[in-house]
C-alpha positions as a Markdown table, in Angstrom:
| # | Residue | x | y | z |
|---|---|---|---|---|
| 1 | Unk | 78.3 | 68.2 | 35.1 |
| 2 | Unk | 75.8 | 67.6 | 37.7 |
| 3 | Unk | 76.8 | 64.9 | 40.6 |
| 4 | Unk | 73.7 | 62.3 | 39.7 |
| 5 | Unk | 74.3 | 59.6 | 37.4 |
| 6 | Unk | 78.3 | 59.6 | 36.8 |
| 7 | Unk | 79.9 | 57.3 | 39.0 |
| 8 | Unk | 81.3 | 58.7 | 42.4 |
| 9 | Unk | 84.6 | 57.3 | 44.0 |
| 10 | Unk | 84.2 | 57.8 | 47.5 |
| 11 | Unk | 87.1 | 57.7 | 50.0 |
| 12 | Unk | 85.4 | 54.7 | 51.3 |
| 13 | Unk | 85.6 | 52.5 | 48.3 |
| 14 | Unk | 89.2 | 53.7 | 47.6 |
| 15 | Unk | 90.2 | 52.2 | 51.5 |
| 16 | Unk | 88.3 | 49.5 | 50.3 |
| 17 | Unk | 90.1 | 48.8 | 47.6 |
| 18 | Unk | 93.1 | 48.5 | 49.2 |
| 19 | Unk | 92.0 | 46.7 | 52.2 |
| 20 | Unk | 92.4 | 42.8 | 52.5 |
| 21 | Unk | 90.1 | 40.6 | 55.1 |
| 22 | Unk | 93.0 | 37.9 | 56.0 |
| 23 | Unk | 95.5 | 38.3 | 58.9 |
| 24 | Unk | 95.0 | 40.7 | 61.5 |
| 25 | Unk | 93.2 | 42.2 | 59.1 |
| 26 | Unk | 90.3 | 40.3 | 60.0 |
| 27 | Unk | 90.0 | 42.3 | 62.9 |
| 28 | Unk | 88.1 | 45.1 | 61.0 |
| 29 | Unk | 86.2 | 43.2 | 59.1 |
| 30 | Unk | 82.4 | 45.6 | 59.2 |
| 31 | Unk | 79.9 | 44.4 | 61.0 |
| 32 | Unk | 77.3 | 43.6 | 58.2 |
| 33 | Unk | 80.3 | 41.2 | 56.8 |
| 34 | Unk | 81.2 | 39.6 | 59.8 |
| 35 | Unk | 77.4 | 39.0 | 60.4 |
| 36 | Unk | 76.1 | 38.2 | 57.5 |
| 37 | Unk | 79.0 | 34.8 | 57.1 |
| 38 | Unk | 78.2 | 33.7 | 61.2 |
| 39 | Unk | 73.5 | 34.2 | 59.9 |
| 40 | Unk | 75.3 | 31.0 | 57.3 |
| 41 | Unk | 74.2 | 29.0 | 60.6 |
| 42 | Unk | 72.0 | 31.6 | 62.7 |
| 43 | Unk | 69.5 | 28.9 | 64.4 |
| 44 | Unk | 72.7 | 26.9 | 65.3 |
| 45 | Unk | 74.7 | 30.5 | 66.9 |
| 46 | Unk | 71.0 | 30.7 | 68.7 |
| 47 | Unk | 70.8 | 27.0 | 70.2 |
| 48 | Unk | 74.9 | 26.7 | 70.8 |
| 49 | Unk | 74.6 | 23.4 | 68.2 |
| 50 | Unk | 74.1 | 22.8 | 64.4 |
| 51 | Unk | 70.8 | 22.5 | 63.8 |
| 52 | Unk | 69.2 | 20.7 | 60.6 |
| 53 | Unk | 65.9 | 19.9 | 62.5 |
| 54 | Unk | 63.2 | 22.0 | 64.3 |
| 55 | Unk | 60.6 | 20.5 | 66.1 |
| 56 | Unk | 57.6 | 22.7 | 67.1 |
| 57 | Unk | 55.1 | 21.2 | 69.7 |
| 58 | Unk | 51.5 | 21.9 | 70.6 |
| 59 | Unk | 51.6 | 22.3 | 74.8 |
| 60 | Unk | 50.3 | 25.6 | 77.0 |
| 61 | Unk | 48.3 | 28.8 | 75.7 |
| 62 | Unk | 51.1 | 31.8 | 74.5 |
| 63 | Unk | 51.0 | 34.6 | 76.3 |
| 64 | Unk | 53.0 | 38.5 | 76.3 |
| 65 | Unk | 54.1 | 41.4 | 74.4 |
| 66 | Unk | 57.2 | 41.3 | 71.5 |
| 67 | Unk | 58.2 | 43.5 | 69.5 |
| 68 | Unk | 58.4 | 42.7 | 65.8 |
| 69 | Unk | 62.1 | 42.5 | 64.0 |
| 70 | Unk | 62.2 | 46.0 | 62.1 |
| 71 | Unk | 60.3 | 46.0 | 58.1 |
| 72 | Unk | 62.7 | 44.0 | 55.7 |
| 73 | Unk | 61.6 | 46.0 | 53.1 |
| 74 | Unk | 61.7 | 49.2 | 54.5 |
| 75 | Unk | 65.1 | 47.9 | 55.8 |
| 76 | Unk | 66.5 | 47.3 | 52.2 |
| 77 | Unk | 65.2 | 50.6 | 51.1 |
| 78 | Unk | 66.8 | 52.7 | 53.7 |
| 79 | Unk | 70.0 | 51.1 | 52.7 |
| 80 | Unk | 70.2 | 51.7 | 49.4 |
| 81 | Unk | 68.6 | 55.3 | 49.4 |
| 82 | Unk | 71.0 | 56.1 | 52.0 |
| 83 | Unk | 74.0 | 55.1 | 50.0 |
| 84 | Unk | 72.8 | 56.8 | 47.2 |
| 85 | Unk | 71.8 | 60.1 | 48.8 |
| 86 | Unk | 74.6 | 62.7 | 49.5 |
| 87 | Unk | 75.4 | 63.0 | 53.2 |
| 88 | Unk | 74.9 | 61.3 | 56.4 |
| 89 | Unk | 71.4 | 58.7 | 56.6 |
| 90 | Unk | 71.0 | 57.7 | 60.5 |
| 91 | Unk | 68.8 | 54.6 | 60.9 |
| 92 | Unk | 66.6 | 53.4 | 63.6 |
| 93 | Unk | 65.2 | 49.7 | 63.9 |
| 94 | Unk | 67.1 | 48.0 | 60.8 |
| 95 | Unk | 66.2 | 44.5 | 60.7 |
| 96 | Unk | 70.0 | 42.7 | 60.9 |
| 97 | Unk | 69.0 | 39.4 | 59.6 |
| 98 | Unk | 70.9 | 37.8 | 56.4 |
| 99 | Unk | 69.2 | 39.8 | 53.6 |
| 100 | Unk | 69.8 | 43.2 | 54.3 |
| 101 | Unk | 73.1 | 42.4 | 56.2 |
| 102 | Unk | 73.6 | 41.4 | 52.3 |
| 103 | Unk | 72.6 | 44.9 | 51.1 |
| 104 | Unk | 74.3 | 46.8 | 53.9 |
| 105 | Unk | 77.5 | 45.2 | 52.5 |
| 106 | Unk | 76.5 | 45.8 | 49.0 |
| 107 | Unk | 76.4 | 49.6 | 49.8 |
| 108 | Unk | 79.8 | 49.4 | 51.1 |
| 109 | Unk | 80.8 | 48.2 | 48.0 |
| 110 | Unk | 79.3 | 50.6 | 46.2 |
| 111 | Unk | 81.3 | 53.4 | 48.0 |
| 112 | Unk | 79.0 | 54.7 | 51.4 |
| 113 | Unk | 80.7 | 54.7 | 54.9 |
| 114 | Unk | 78.2 | 51.7 | 56.5 |
| 115 | Unk | 78.7 | 51.4 | 60.2 |
| 116 | Unk | 76.7 | 49.8 | 62.8 |
| 117 | Unk | 76.1 | 51.7 | 65.5 |
| 118 | Unk | 74.4 | 49.6 | 68.0 |
| 119 | Unk | 71.1 | 47.0 | 67.9 |
| 120 | Unk | 68.8 | 48.4 | 64.9 |
| 121 | Unk | 70.9 | 51.8 | 64.9 |
| 122 | Unk | 73.0 | 52.1 | 61.4 |
| 123 | Unk | 74.6 | 55.2 | 60.0 |
| 124 | Unk | 75.2 | 55.7 | 56.0 |
| 125 | Unk | 77.2 | 58.1 | 54.2 |
| 126 | Unk | 76.7 | 58.4 | 50.7 |
| 127 | Unk | 78.7 | 60.5 | 48.4 |
| 128 | Unk | 76.2 | 61.4 | 45.7 |
| 129 | Unk | 76.2 | 58.3 | 43.4 |
| 130 | Unk | 78.0 | 54.8 | 43.3 |
| 131 | Unk | 81.3 | 54.2 | 42.4 |
| 132 | Unk | 82.5 | 50.9 | 40.6 |
| 133 | Unk | 82.9 | 48.3 | 43.2 |
| 134 | Unk | 86.0 | 46.1 | 42.9 |
| 135 | Unk | 84.6 | 42.7 | 43.2 |
| 136 | Unk | 81.0 | 40.5 | 42.8 |
| 137 | Unk | 78.2 | 42.2 | 44.6 |
| 138 | Unk | 77.0 | 38.6 | 46.7 |
| 139 | Unk | 72.9 | 39.1 | 47.4 |
| 140 | Unk | 72.8 | 35.7 | 49.5 |
| 141 | Unk | 69.1 | 35.2 | 49.5 |
| 142 | Unk | 67.9 | 38.7 | 49.1 |
| 143 | Unk | 65.5 | 38.5 | 46.0 |
| 144 | Unk | 64.0 | 42.6 | 47.1 |
| 145 | Unk | 68.0 | 43.2 | 47.5 |
| 146 | Unk | 68.8 | 42.1 | 44.1 |
| 147 | Unk | 66.9 | 43.9 | 42.1 |
| 148 | Unk | 66.7 | 46.9 | 43.9 |
| 149 | Unk | 70.5 | 47.0 | 43.8 |
| 150 | Unk | 70.3 | 46.2 | 39.8 |
| 151 | Unk | 67.8 | 49.5 | 39.0 |
| 152 | Unk | 69.5 | 51.9 | 41.3 |
| 153 | Unk | 73.4 | 50.3 | 39.6 |
| 154 | Unk | 71.6 | 50.7 | 36.2 |
| 155 | Unk | 71.5 | 54.5 | 36.6 |
| 156 | Unk | 75.1 | 55.0 | 37.0 |
| 157 | Unk | 78.0 | 54.2 | 34.0 |
| 158 | Unk | 79.5 | 51.0 | 36.0 |
| 159 | Unk | 79.7 | 47.6 | 35.4 |
| 160 | Unk | 78.4 | 45.4 | 38.0 |
| 161 | Unk | 77.9 | 42.0 | 38.3 |
| 162 | Unk | 75.7 | 40.5 | 40.9 |
| 163 | Unk | 75.3 | 36.5 | 42.3 |
| 164 | Unk | 73.8 | 35.4 | 45.0 |
| 165 | Unk | 72.6 | 31.9 | 46.9 |
| 166 | Unk | 71.6 | 28.6 | 45.4 |
| 167 | Unk | 68.1 | 29.7 | 46.0 |
| 168 | Unk | 68.7 | 33.2 | 44.3 |
| 169 | Unk | 70.2 | 31.6 | 41.4 |
| 170 | Unk | 67.0 | 29.8 | 40.8 |
| 171 | Unk | 64.7 | 32.8 | 40.5 |
| 172 | Unk | 64.1 | 34.8 | 37.5 |
| 173 | Unk | 64.9 | 38.2 | 36.6 |
| 174 | Unk | 63.3 | 39.0 | 33.2 |
| 175 | Unk | 61.1 | 41.2 | 34.9 |
| 176 | Unk | 63.5 | 43.2 | 36.4 |
| 177 | Unk | 66.4 | 43.4 | 33.7 |
| 178 | Unk | 63.7 | 43.8 | 30.5 |
| 179 | Unk | 62.3 | 47.4 | 31.8 |
| 180 | Unk | 65.6 | 48.5 | 32.5 |
| 181 | Unk | 66.8 | 47.4 | 29.0 |
| 182 | Unk | 64.2 | 49.8 | 27.7 |
| 183 | Unk | 65.6 | 52.5 | 29.7 |
| 184 | Unk | 69.2 | 51.3 | 27.9 |
| 185 | Unk | 70.9 | 49.4 | 30.6 |
| 186 | Unk | 72.7 | 46.0 | 29.6 |
| 187 | Unk | 73.2 | 42.8 | 30.8 |
| 188 | Unk | 75.2 | 39.8 | 30.8 |
| 189 | Unk | 72.9 | 36.9 | 32.3 |
| 190 | Unk | 72.8 | 33.2 | 33.0 |
| 191 | Unk | 70.9 | 30.6 | 30.6 |
| 192 | Unk | 67.7 | 32.0 | 31.8 |
| 193 | Unk | 68.2 | 35.5 | 32.9 |
| 194 | Unk | 68.7 | 35.0 | 36.5 |
| 195 | Unk | 72.3 | 35.7 | 38.1 |
| 196 | Unk | 75.3 | 35.5 | 38.4 |
| 197 | Unk | 74.8 | 38.5 | 35.5 |
| 198 | Unk | 76.4 | 41.4 | 34.8 |
| 199 | Unk | 74.6 | 45.3 | 34.4 |
| 200 | Unk | 76.1 | 47.7 | 32.6 |
| 201 | Unk | 74.8 | 51.1 | 33.3 |
| 202 | Unk | 74.8 | 54.8 | 32.4 |
| 203 | Unk | 72.7 | 56.9 | 29.9 |
| 204 | Unk | 69.7 | 56.0 | 30.7 |
| 205 | Unk | 66.5 | 57.2 | 29.4 |
| 206 | Unk | 63.2 | 57.8 | 31.4 |
| 207 | Unk | 60.7 | 55.0 | 30.0 |
| 208 | Unk | 56.6 | 54.8 | 30.3 |
| 209 | Unk | 56.7 | 51.7 | 31.2 |
| 210 | Unk | 53.2 | 49.7 | 32.2 |
| 211 | Unk | 53.8 | 46.1 | 35.2 |
| 212 | Unk | 52.3 | 43.2 | 33.2 |
| 213 | Unk | 51.9 | 41.7 | 37.0 |
| 214 | Unk | 51.8 | 44.2 | 39.8 |
| 215 | Unk | 55.4 | 43.8 | 41.4 |
| 216 | Unk | 57.1 | 46.2 | 44.1 |
| 217 | Unk | 60.0 | 44.6 | 43.6 |
| 218 | Unk | 59.7 | 45.9 | 39.8 |
| 219 | Unk | 58.5 | 49.3 | 40.1 |
| 220 | Unk | 61.1 | 50.2 | 43.0 |
| 221 | Unk | 64.0 | 48.9 | 40.3 |
| 222 | Unk | 62.7 | 51.1 | 37.7 |
| 223 | Unk | 62.4 | 54.2 | 40.3 |
| 224 | Unk | 65.9 | 53.5 | 41.3 |
| 225 | Unk | 67.4 | 53.5 | 38.3 |
| 226 | Unk | 65.2 | 56.3 | 37.2 |
| 227 | Unk | 66.8 | 58.9 | 39.2 |
| 228 | Unk | 69.5 | 59.1 | 37.0 |
| 229 | Unk | 68.0 | 58.5 | 33.6 |
| 230 | Unk | 67.3 | 61.7 | 31.3 |
| 231 | Unk | 63.7 | 62.6 | 31.7 |
| 232 | Unk | 60.9 | 61.5 | 33.6 |
| 233 | Unk | 60.4 | 57.9 | 34.5 |
| 234 | Unk | 56.4 | 56.8 | 34.7 |
| 235 | Unk | 55.5 | 53.3 | 36.5 |
| 236 | Unk | 51.2 | 52.3 | 36.2 |
| 237 | Unk | 51.3 | 49.3 | 37.8 |
| 238 | Unk | 47.4 | 46.9 | 37.7 |
| 239 | Unk | 47.1 | 46.7 | 41.2 |
| 240 | Unk | 48.6 | 48.7 | 43.8 |
| 241 | Unk | 51.7 | 47.4 | 45.3 |
| 242 | Unk | 53.4 | 48.8 | 49.3 |
| 243 | Unk | 54.4 | 52.1 | 48.1 |
| 244 | Unk | 57.5 | 52.3 | 50.6 |
| 245 | Unk | 60.1 | 53.2 | 47.8 |
| 246 | Unk | 58.0 | 56.4 | 46.6 |
| 247 | Unk | 57.3 | 57.4 | 49.7 |
| 248 | Unk | 60.7 | 57.1 | 51.1 |
| 249 | Unk | 62.4 | 58.5 | 47.5 |
| 250 | Unk | 59.9 | 61.8 | 48.8 |
| 251 | Unk | 61.8 | 61.9 | 52.2 |
| 252 | Unk | 64.8 | 62.0 | 50.4 |
| 253 | Unk | 63.6 | 64.8 | 48.2 |
| 254 | Unk | 63.0 | 62.9 | 45.1 |
| 255 | Unk | 59.7 | 64.3 | 42.9 |
| 256 | Unk | 57.1 | 61.8 | 42.7 |
| 257 | Unk | 53.6 | 61.9 | 42.2 |
| 258 | Unk | 51.3 | 59.1 | 42.2 |
| 259 | Unk | 47.4 | 59.3 | 40.7 |
| 260 | Unk | 45.0 | 56.8 | 40.5 |
| 261 | Unk | 44.0 | 56.3 | 36.9 |
| 262 | Unk | 41.5 | 53.7 | 35.1 |
| 263 | Unk | 44.8 | 52.0 | 33.6 |
| 264 | Unk | 46.0 | 51.6 | 37.8 |
| 265 | Unk | 47.6 | 53.3 | 39.9 |
| 266 | Unk | 50.8 | 55.5 | 37.7 |
| 267 | Unk | 53.8 | 56.8 | 39.2 |
| 268 | Unk | 56.0 | 59.8 | 37.7 |
| 269 | Unk | 59.5 | 60.6 | 39.3 |
| 270 | Unk | 61.5 | 63.0 | 38.0 |
| 271 | Unk | 65.3 | 62.8 | 37.9 |
| 272 | Unk | 67.5 | 64.0 | 40.5 |
| 273 | Unk | 69.7 | 63.8 | 43.8 |
| 274 | Unk | 68.7 | 62.6 | 46.6 |
| 275 | Unk | 70.1 | 63.9 | 50.0 |
| 276 | Unk | 70.0 | 62.0 | 53.4 |
| 277 | Unk | 67.2 | 61.5 | 55.5 |
| 278 | Unk | 66.7 | 60.0 | 59.2 |
| 279 | Unk | 65.0 | 56.7 | 59.0 |
| 280 | Unk | 62.9 | 55.2 | 61.7 |
| 281 | Unk | 61.9 | 51.3 | 60.4 |
| 282 | Unk | 58.6 | 49.9 | 62.0 |
| 283 | Unk | 58.0 | 46.7 | 62.7 |
| 284 | Unk | 58.4 | 44.1 | 59.8 |
| 285 | Unk | 54.0 | 43.0 | 59.4 |
| 286 | Unk | 55.5 | 39.6 | 57.3 |
| 287 | Unk | 57.0 | 38.8 | 60.8 |
| 288 | Unk | 54.7 | 39.8 | 63.2 |
| 289 | Unk | 52.0 | 37.2 | 61.4 |
| 290 | Unk | 53.7 | 34.3 | 62.8 |
| 291 | Unk | 53.2 | 35.4 | 66.2 |
| 292 | Unk | 49.3 | 36.5 | 65.5 |
| 293 | Unk | 48.3 | 33.7 | 63.9 |
| 294 | Unk | 50.1 | 31.8 | 66.6 |
| 295 | Unk | 47.8 | 33.4 | 69.4 |
| 296 | Unk | 44.8 | 32.4 | 67.4 |
| 297 | Unk | 44.9 | 28.9 | 66.6 |
| 298 | Unk | 46.5 | 27.9 | 70.4 |
| 299 | Unk | 43.7 | 27.5 | 72.6 |
| 300 | Unk | 43.9 | 30.3 | 75.7 |
| 301 | Unk | 46.2 | 32.7 | 74.2 |
| 302 | Unk | 46.5 | 36.5 | 74.2 |
| 303 | Unk | 49.9 | 37.6 | 71.8 |
| 304 | Unk | 50.5 | 41.4 | 71.6 |
| 305 | Unk | 53.4 | 42.4 | 68.9 |
| 306 | Unk | 54.1 | 46.0 | 69.3 |
| 307 | Unk | 55.1 | 48.9 | 66.9 |
| 308 | Unk | 53.6 | 47.1 | 63.7 |
| 309 | Unk | 54.0 | 48.9 | 60.2 |
| 310 | Unk | 50.2 | 49.8 | 59.2 |
| 311 | Unk | 50.5 | 50.5 | 55.7 |
| 312 | Unk | 47.4 | 50.2 | 53.8 |
| 313 | Unk | 49.1 | 48.5 | 51.5 |
| 314 | Unk | 50.5 | 46.2 | 53.4 |
| 315 | Unk | 47.7 | 44.9 | 55.8 |
| 316 | Unk | 45.5 | 42.7 | 53.9 |
| 317 | Unk | 46.7 | 39.7 | 56.4 |
| 318 | Unk | 44.5 | 41.1 | 59.1 |
| 319 | Unk | 41.7 | 41.9 | 56.9 |
| 320 | Unk | 41.9 | 38.6 | 56.0 |
| 321 | Unk | 41.9 | 37.4 | 59.3 |
| 322 | Unk | 38.9 | 39.2 | 61.2 |
| 323 | Unk | 36.9 | 38.4 | 57.9 |
| 324 | Unk | 37.7 | 35.1 | 59.1 |
| 325 | Unk | 36.4 | 35.5 | 62.5 |
| 326 | Unk | 40.0 | 36.6 | 64.3 |
| 327 | Unk | 39.9 | 38.4 | 67.2 |
| 328 | Unk | 42.3 | 41.5 | 66.3 |
| 329 | Unk | 42.7 | 44.3 | 68.1 |
| 330 | Unk | 45.1 | 47.4 | 67.0 |
| 331 | Unk | 46.0 | 50.7 | 69.3 |
| 332 | Unk | 47.5 | 52.7 | 66.8 |
| 333 | Unk | 50.7 | 55.1 | 68.2 |
| 334 | Unk | 52.1 | 58.7 | 66.5 |
| 335 | Unk | 55.1 | 58.0 | 64.3 |
| 336 | Unk | 56.4 | 60.0 | 61.4 |
| 337 | Unk | 55.6 | 59.0 | 57.9 |
| 338 | Unk | 53.8 | 55.7 | 58.1 |
| 339 | Unk | 51.2 | 53.9 | 60.4 |
| 340 | Unk | 52.1 | 51.9 | 63.4 |
| 341 | Unk | 50.1 | 50.2 | 66.1 |
| 342 | Unk | 50.5 | 48.0 | 68.6 |
| 343 | Unk | 48.0 | 44.1 | 67.9 |
| 344 | Unk | 46.6 | 41.9 | 69.3 |
| 345 | Unk | 45.7 | 38.6 | 68.5 |
| 346 | Unk | 43.1 | 36.3 | 71.2 |
| 347 | Unk | 42.2 | 32.5 | 70.6 |
| 348 | Unk | 39.7 | 32.7 | 68.1 |
| 349 | Unk | 37.7 | 30.3 | 66.2 |
| 350 | Unk | 38.3 | 30.4 | 62.7 |
| 351 | Unk | 35.4 | 30.4 | 59.3 |
| 352 | Unk | 36.6 | 29.7 | 55.9 |
| 353 | Unk | 36.7 | 32.5 | 53.3 |
| 354 | Unk | 37.2 | 33.4 | 49.9 |
| 355 | Unk | 40.6 | 36.4 | 49.6 |
| 356 | Unk | 39.8 | 38.6 | 47.1 |
| 357 | Unk | 42.7 | 38.0 | 44.4 |
| 358 | Unk | 43.6 | 42.1 | 43.7 |
| 359 | Unk | 44.5 | 41.8 | 48.0 |
| 360 | Unk | 47.6 | 39.2 | 46.7 |
| 361 | Unk | 49.5 | 42.6 | 46.4 |
| 362 | Unk | 49.0 | 43.6 | 50.0 |
| 363 | Unk | 49.5 | 40.2 | 51.5 |
| 364 | Unk | 51.9 | 38.0 | 48.9 |
| 365 | Unk | 54.8 | 37.0 | 51.3 |
| 366 | Unk | 51.9 | 36.1 | 54.2 |
| 367 | Unk | 50.1 | 33.9 | 52.2 |
| 368 | Unk | 52.1 | 30.8 | 53.6 |
| 369 | Unk | 51.0 | 31.5 | 57.6 |
| 370 | Unk | 47.6 | 32.3 | 55.9 |
| 371 | Unk | 47.6 | 28.5 | 54.4 |
| 372 | Unk | 48.9 | 27.3 | 58.1 |
| 373 | Unk | 46.0 | 29.4 | 59.9 |
| 374 | Unk | 43.0 | 28.2 | 56.8 |
| 375 | Unk | 44.0 | 24.5 | 58.5 |
| 376 | Unk | 42.2 | 25.0 | 61.0 |
| 377 | Unk | 39.4 | 27.0 | 60.8 |
| 378 | Unk | 35.8 | 25.9 | 59.4 |
| 379 | Unk | 35.3 | 25.2 | 55.5 |
| 380 | Unk | 37.3 | 26.7 | 52.5 |
| 381 | Unk | 40.3 | 29.4 | 52.5 |
| 382 | Unk | 39.6 | 30.2 | 48.5 |
| 383 | Unk | 43.2 | 31.8 | 47.3 |
| 384 | Unk | 43.9 | 32.8 | 44.1 |
| 385 | Unk | 45.7 | 35.2 | 42.1 |
| 386 | Unk | 48.7 | 34.2 | 43.9 |
| 387 | Unk | 51.1 | 32.8 | 41.2 |
| 388 | Unk | 54.2 | 35.5 | 42.1 |
| 389 | Unk | 54.6 | 32.6 | 44.9 |
| 390 | Unk | 55.7 | 29.8 | 42.8 |
| 391 | Unk | 58.7 | 32.3 | 42.1 |
| 392 | Unk | 59.8 | 33.4 | 45.0 |
| 393 | Unk | 62.5 | 32.0 | 47.0 |
| 394 | Unk | 60.6 | 28.6 | 46.6 |
| 395 | Unk | 57.3 | 27.6 | 44.6 |
| 396 | Unk | 55.5 | 28.3 | 48.2 |
| 397 | Unk | 52.0 | 27.1 | 46.3 |
| 398 | Unk | 53.6 | 23.4 | 46.0 |
| 399 | Unk | 55.2 | 23.7 | 49.0 |
| 400 | Unk | 52.4 | 24.8 | 51.1 |
| 401 | Unk | 50.2 | 22.3 | 49.9 |
| 402 | Unk | 52.6 | 19.5 | 50.4 |
| 403 | Unk | 53.2 | 20.4 | 53.8 |
| 404 | Unk | 49.7 | 20.4 | 54.4 |
| 405 | Unk | 48.6 | 17.6 | 53.4 |
| 406 | Unk | 51.6 | 15.8 | 55.2 |
| 407 | Unk | 49.6 | 17.3 | 57.9 |
| 408 | Unk | 46.4 | 16.1 | 57.5 |
| 409 | Unk | 45.1 | 18.5 | 56.0 |
| 410 | Unk | 42.6 | 18.7 | 53.2 |
| 411 | Unk | 44.7 | 21.2 | 50.1 |
| 412 | Unk | 43.9 | 21.9 | 46.2 |
| 413 | Unk | 46.5 | 23.1 | 44.5 |
| 414 | Unk | 46.1 | 25.1 | 41.3 |
| 415 | Unk | 48.2 | 27.0 | 39.0 |
| 416 | Unk | 47.6 | 30.3 | 40.2 |
| 417 | Unk | 45.9 | 30.0 | 43.9 |
| 418 | Unk | 45.8 | 27.2 | 47.1 |
| 419 | Unk | 42.1 | 26.2 | 48.4 |
| 420 | Unk | 42.5 | 24.9 | 52.1 |
| 421 | Unk | 39.8 | 23.0 | 53.9 |
| 422 | Unk | 40.1 | 23.3 | 57.1 |
| 423 | Unk | 38.3 | 20.9 | 59.3 |
| 424 | Unk | 37.4 | 23.0 | 62.4 |
| 425 | Unk | 39.1 | 21.4 | 64.6 |
| 426 | Unk | 43.2 | 21.2 | 65.0 |
| 427 | Unk | 44.1 | 19.3 | 62.0 |
| 428 | Unk | 46.6 | 16.1 | 63.1 |
| 429 | Unk | 50.4 | 17.2 | 62.1 |
| 430 | Unk | 52.8 | 14.5 | 63.5 |
| 431 | Unk | 54.6 | 15.5 | 59.7 |
| 432 | Unk | 58.6 | 16.1 | 59.2 |
| 433 | Unk | 58.2 | 19.2 | 56.5 |
| 434 | Unk | 60.7 | 19.6 | 53.9 |
| 435 | Unk | 61.0 | 23.5 | 53.3 |
| 436 | Unk | 63.9 | 23.6 | 50.4 |
| 437 | Unk | 65.4 | 26.4 | 52.7 |
| 438 | Unk | 63.1 | 28.6 | 52.4 |
| 439 | Unk | 62.2 | 30.6 | 55.8 |
| 440 | Unk | 58.7 | 31.3 | 55.5 |
| 441 | Unk | 57.6 | 27.5 | 54.7 |
| 442 | Unk | 59.5 | 27.1 | 58.0 |
| 443 | Unk | 58.1 | 29.3 | 60.4 |
| 444 | Unk | 54.5 | 28.5 | 58.4 |
| 445 | Unk | 54.6 | 24.6 | 59.5 |
| 446 | Unk | 56.3 | 25.8 | 63.2 |
| 447 | Unk | 53.5 | 27.9 | 63.4 |
| 448 | Unk | 51.0 | 25.1 | 62.5 |
| 449 | Unk | 53.1 | 22.4 | 65.1 |
| 450 | Unk | 52.6 | 24.5 | 68.3 |
| 451 | Unk | 48.7 | 23.6 | 67.5 |
| 452 | Unk | 48.0 | 20.6 | 65.9 |
| 453 | Unk | 47.3 | 17.3 | 67.7 |
| 454 | Unk | 51.0 | 16.3 | 67.0 |
| 455 | Unk | 53.8 | 17.9 | 66.7 |
| 456 | Unk | 55.7 | 19.0 | 63.3 |
| 457 | Unk | 59.2 | 19.1 | 62.4 |
| 458 | Unk | 60.4 | 20.9 | 59.3 |
| 459 | Unk | 64.3 | 20.8 | 58.0 |
| 460 | Unk | 66.4 | 23.2 | 56.7 |
| 461 | Unk | 65.6 | 26.1 | 59.7 |
| 462 | Unk | 69.0 | 28.3 | 59.2 |
| 463 | Unk | 67.4 | 30.2 | 56.6 |
| 464 | Unk | 64.9 | 31.7 | 59.2 |
| 465 | Unk | 67.6 | 34.2 | 59.9 |
| 466 | Unk | 66.7 | 35.9 | 56.6 |
| 467 | Unk | 63.4 | 37.7 | 57.4 |
| 468 | Unk | 63.6 | 36.9 | 61.3 |
| 469 | Unk | 66.9 | 36.3 | 63.2 |
| 470 | Unk | 65.7 | 35.6 | 66.7 |
| 471 | Unk | 62.5 | 34.0 | 65.8 |
| 472 | Unk | 62.9 | 30.8 | 67.9 |
| 473 | Unk | 63.3 | 32.9 | 70.8 |
| 474 | Unk | 60.5 | 35.1 | 70.5 |
| 475 | Unk | 58.1 | 31.9 | 70.3 |
| 476 | Unk | 59.5 | 30.7 | 73.0 |
| 477 | Unk | 59.4 | 33.7 | 75.4 |
| 478 | Unk | 55.4 | 33.8 | 74.3 |
| 479 | Unk | 55.8 | 29.9 | 75.8 |
| 480 | Unk | 56.1 | 28.2 | 72.4 |
| 481 | Unk | 57.2 | 24.6 | 72.7 |
| 482 | Unk | 60.4 | 24.8 | 69.5 |
| 483 | Unk | 63.2 | 23.0 | 69.7 |
| 484 | Unk | 66.1 | 21.5 | 67.8 |
| 485 | Unk | 66.0 | 18.1 | 66.9 |
| 486 | Unk | 67.9 | 15.4 | 65.0 |
| 487 | Unk | 68.1 | 14.8 | 61.5 |
């Protein structure tokens, strides 16, 4: 019987079951586990104190060149596919934020040998499948991590208990568990179909599934499960979403065919074994968005972010900013597999636009920072078709509306949309914004505070490190005035 589709027993899994991280053994604790724990108070670690609030205030123009942290979507996938594959996967540029470190720990729990070899450099030795984990897979705040891992685990005859932090426990998982159940997986879920939940996998059958709502996470979960299913698995998405899973599956040796049809984009996966590959992770466009928007709204600024992923399904924000009149220039660089380049933003007078709803999948994580930029535009910026924002780490539509209103910006909130009425000048600011622990809400309002008339303060900044460790230091290096302040 072929190895794929069967639970494997790797040397690291056997060792993990015997090792207790207590007393003298604590020194042997893997980097990912240790770093993830340390990032429980990530901003505190960087600033040398317990930080409950961060304040951004207007000051000098921003100038300089910085490099965006590794793309979070690709980092998650590199670790998961490396753990599923047979052989050694070498990863360069991995994002070492809390979300990705949680996925690294999960890969180790499923039996892979995962080692950090330097900043952003990781080695994953997979044994051709997932082994039965000895404990709960704690995904922290990582919605991408838990959904993709659920799909991957469903393909093996193992029972896996998934959990996460308070924020993750609020997020719906039904969009993933539904199609996986159609394939034959069984779930024991908390009320409302949320984590903690248990996946009973194995003996799956391929499915022809049409996504009711465009979602790269759901698509990816179904495709990862399909690797170990009987027969091909087909996913049709109404609008194209980020295609990192399809690209990486091909690179790891899977059979993937993509065609555009009148019904949407159709992805057909043939089940099979993965072979380890080298992966170079480009800079995350969602993280690059923060210094770039700062460069556009702070007078006299010029900011360049190097090595940014320019995958056409991830450049929706750049397209929108250009339509708003942003002075952006891109210098593409050679890279294997993905388009990558250096993006420069110069201070610009922005104007209102209507963002096409069909663009949402290519920039769903960038709408909070777009809303902050819209506060400086002349005329309304209309954003619709973004209902998925309400089921992210928080209800991002509601929180951005509340934060912008507190800063003196006129905002209209709709069930699946947001309209920001910019006055063509700097908003008042001066607010203390409640973030509900959402990293993108925090960073978006801090960027706004750099160009508002008065400083803006955000609470719960520790969660910034889930996606952008070093955000404060990077922005300070460009000249931003961001500092801890008492609660």
